C-alpha positions as CSV (number, residue, x, y, z in Angstrom):
1,M,9.6,2.7,7.6
2,Q,9.4,6.4,9.0
3,T,6.3,7.0,11.9
4,S,5.0,10.3,13.3
5,A,7.6,10.1,15.9
6,S,10.4,9.8,13.8
7,I,13.1,12.5,12.8
8,R,11.0,14.5,9.9
9,S,13.8,15.9,7.4
10,D,11.6,15.9,3.8
11,R,8.7,17.8,3.1
12,I,5.8,17.5,0.6
13,D,3.9,20.9,-0.3
14,V,0.3,21.7,-1.2
15,R,-1.8,24.2,-2.2
16,T,-5.4,24.3,-2.0
17,N,-8.6,26.6,-1.8
18,P,-9.8,28.6,1.5
19,E,-12.7,26.4,1.4
20,V,-10.8,23.0,1.5
21,K,-8.2,24.8,4.0
22,S,-11.2,25.5,6.3
23,I,-12.8,22.0,6.7
24,I,-8.7,20.8,6.7
25,E,-8.5,23.1,9.6
26,R,-11.6,22.3,11.5
27,A,-11.0,18.2,11.2
28,A,-7.4,18.9,12.8
29,Q,-8.6,20.8,15.7
30,L,-11.5,18.8,16.0
31,N,-8.3,15.4,16.8
32,H,-6.4,17.8,18.7
33,K,-3.5,17.8,16.0
34,T,-1.7,20.4,13.9
35,I,-3.1,20.4,10.2
36,S,0.5,19.0,9.0
37,A,-0.1,16.3,11.4
38,Y,-3.5,15.9,10.7
39,I,-2.7,15.5,6.9
40,L,0.7,13.6,7.3
41,E,-1.8,10.7,9.2
42,S,-4.4,11.0,6.7
43,A,-2.0,10.5,4.0
44,L,-0.3,7.8,5.1
45,Q,-3.5,5.9,5.6
46,K,-4.9,6.5,2.7
47,A,-1.7,5.9,0.8
48,R,-1.9,2.4,2.6
49,E,-5.1,1.6,2.3
50,D,-4.3,2.1,-1.6
51,I,-1.1,-0.3,-1.8
52,R,-2.8,-2.6,0.1
53,E,-5.8,-2.9,-2.1
54,T,-3.3,-3.0,-5.5
55,E,-1.6,-5.6,-3.9
56,K,-4.7,-7.8,-2.9
57,M,-4.9,-11.2,-5.1
58,S,-8.5,-11.5,-5.5
59,L,-9.2,-15.0,-7.5
60,S,-12.8,-16.6,-8.1
61,E,-13.5,-20.0,-6.4
62,A,-12.6,-21.9,-9.7
63,E,-9.3,-19.9,-9.6
64,R,-8.5,-20.2,-6.1
65,E,-9.0,-23.9,-6.6
66,S,-7.0,-24.3,-9.2
67,F,-3.8,-22.0,-7.4
68,F,-3.9,-23.9,-4.3
69,A,-4.1,-27.4,-6.9
70,A,-0.9,-26.2,-8.1
71,L,1.0,-25.3,-5.2
72,M,-0.1,-28.8,-3.8
73,N,0.9,-31.3,-6.8
74,P,3.4,-28.8,-8.9
75,P,4.2,-30.0,-12.0
76,E,7.6,-31.6,-12.9
77,P,10.4,-28.8,-14.6
78,N,10.4,-29.0,-18.3
79,D,13.6,-29.4,-20.0
80,E,13.5,-25.3,-20.3
81,L,13.5,-24.7,-17.0
82,K,15.9,-27.9,-16.1
83,S,18.3,-25.8,-18.5
84,L,17.8,-22.6,-16.8
85,L,18.5,-23.8,-13.3
86,S,21.4,-25.8,-14.5
87,N,22.9,-22.6,-15.9
88,P,24.8,-20.1,-13.6
């Protein structure tokens, strides 16, 4: 995965209004970053959070117990599974 120190070759264009631009410019300035670096870092952090949240599995206590019980004591393979695994 590319980081901010990597060579950059792709471009993302964003259009906004003057008020939003002013706020972003101020935040970038306060963080001693260019506007592009500030936007890229902020967007990347938010994207990673969104992906992590989407991919996270949340189970109730009963679901968790059932899940781990199935992992620890898996059922015997049925005929369909055996057939599937025996045919390459």
